[in-house]
C-alpha positions in Angstrom: 155.5 199.0 76.5 158.6 199.0 73.9 160.1 202.3 72.8 163.0 203.2 70.3 164.9 206.2 70.5 166.5 207.6 67.6 168.1 210.8 66.3 170.2 212.7 64.1 172.6 213.5 66.5 173.7 209.6 66.5 173.4 206.1 64.4 171.3 203.4 65.6 168.6 203.4 68.1 168.0 202.7 71.6 165.4 200.3 73.1 163.4 200.8 76.4 160.9 198.4 77.6 158.7 199.6 80.4 156.2 197.2 82.3 152.4 197.7 83.0 153.5 200.2 85.9 155.6 202.2 83.4 158.8 201.6 85.0 162.1 200.7 83.0 162.7 197.1 82.9 165.0 196.6 80.0 167.2 199.0 77.9 169.2 198.0 74.9 171.8 200.4 73.8 172.2 199.8 69.8 173.5 203.3 68.8 177.0 204.6 68.5 177.6 207.1 71.0 180.2 209.9 71.6 181.9 209.8 75.3 179.9 212.8 75.8 176.6 211.5 74.7 177.2 208.3 76.4 177.7 210.1 79.9 174.7 212.3 79.2 172.5 209.6 78.7 173.7 207.3 81.5 173.3 210.2 83.8 169.6 210.8 82.6 168.4 207.5 82.2 164.6 207.2 82.0 163.2 205.0 84.9 159.5 205.7 83.9 157.9 206.4 80.3 157.7 210.0 81.4 161.5 210.1 81.4 161.7 209.5 77.6 160.2 213.2 77.3 163.8 214.9 78.3 165.1 213.2 75.1 162.5 214.8 72.8 164.2 217.2 70.7 163.8 218.3 66.8 166.3 215.9 65.5 165.0 213.0 67.6 162.2 210.6 67.3 160.6 208.5 70.0 158.2 205.9 68.8 156.1 203.2 70.6 156.5 199.8 69.1 153.3 197.6 69.2 154.3 194.3 71.0 154.1 191.0 68.9 151.9 189.2 71.3 151.5 186.0 69.0 152.3 182.5 70.3 155.1 182.3 67.9 156.4 185.5 69.6 156.7 183.9 73.0 157.8 180.8 71.8 160.8 182.7 70.2 161.6 184.4 73.1 160.9 182.0 75.8 163.8 180.1 73.8 163.2 176.5 75.3 161.7 174.4 73.3 161.0 171.5 75.5 157.6 170.1 76.9 154.4 169.9 74.8 154.2 173.0 72.5 150.4 172.3 71.9 149.8 172.8 75.1 151.7 175.7 75.7 149.9 177.3 72.8 146.6 176.5 74.1 147.7 178.0 77.2 148.7 181.3 75.4 145.6 181.8 73.8 143.6 181.8 76.8 145.8 184.7 78.3 144.4 188.1 78.2 146.5 190.7 76.5 148.0 192.3 79.5 149.0 188.8 80.5 150.5 188.1 77.2 152.4 191.4 77.6 153.5 190.9 81.2 154.5 187.0 80.1 156.9 188.1 77.4 158.4 191.2 79.2 159.2 188.8 82.3 161.2 186.1 80.1 164.7 188.2 80.3 164.1 188.7 83.9 163.1 185.1 84.7 166.5 184.4 82.4 168.6 186.8 84.4 167.3 185.2 87.8 168.0 181.5 86.5 171.7 182.6 85.5 172.2 183.8 89.1 170.5 180.8 90.6 171.6 177.8 88.6 168.2 176.8 88.7 166.8 174.8 85.6 164.1 176.6 83.2 160.4 175.7 83.4 159.2 173.9 80.2 157.0 176.8 78.4 153.7 175.3 79.8 155.1 175.2 83.0 156.0 178.8 83.1 152.5 179.8 81.4 150.4 177.4 83.7 152.1 178.9 86.8 152.0 182.3 85.6 155.7 183.2 86.8 155.4 186.7 85.5 152.9 187.4 88.5 154.9 185.8 91.2 158.2 187.2 90.1 160.0 184.1 90.5 
């Protein structure tokens, strides 16, 4: 699940993405923070969705962002336009809602692992047919 945090105390937003076990898997600081705000936030980084509650104040807003589970969203996020797009789309359409969410969530983790290992990225249809997000490879 994706959440955004905005506040009258800073410009911009913070983006949090939590996996199906409610654990933080991605954070994007798109806000201008003072040194004090930055230090406070880093010391209290939420590890789970419930950890966001400590940032609820009268001047802040936490909103859940509904994920875009379209094939086009996956295709864009996966960002490797090789293989057979039509086959990948067919595989995508057969996935359950939760597997679509997990497949998209895992792309950043997968890209990070590839960057560290130097292994080539799978074609999108192979990523989908092998369900890489379940094997965590």
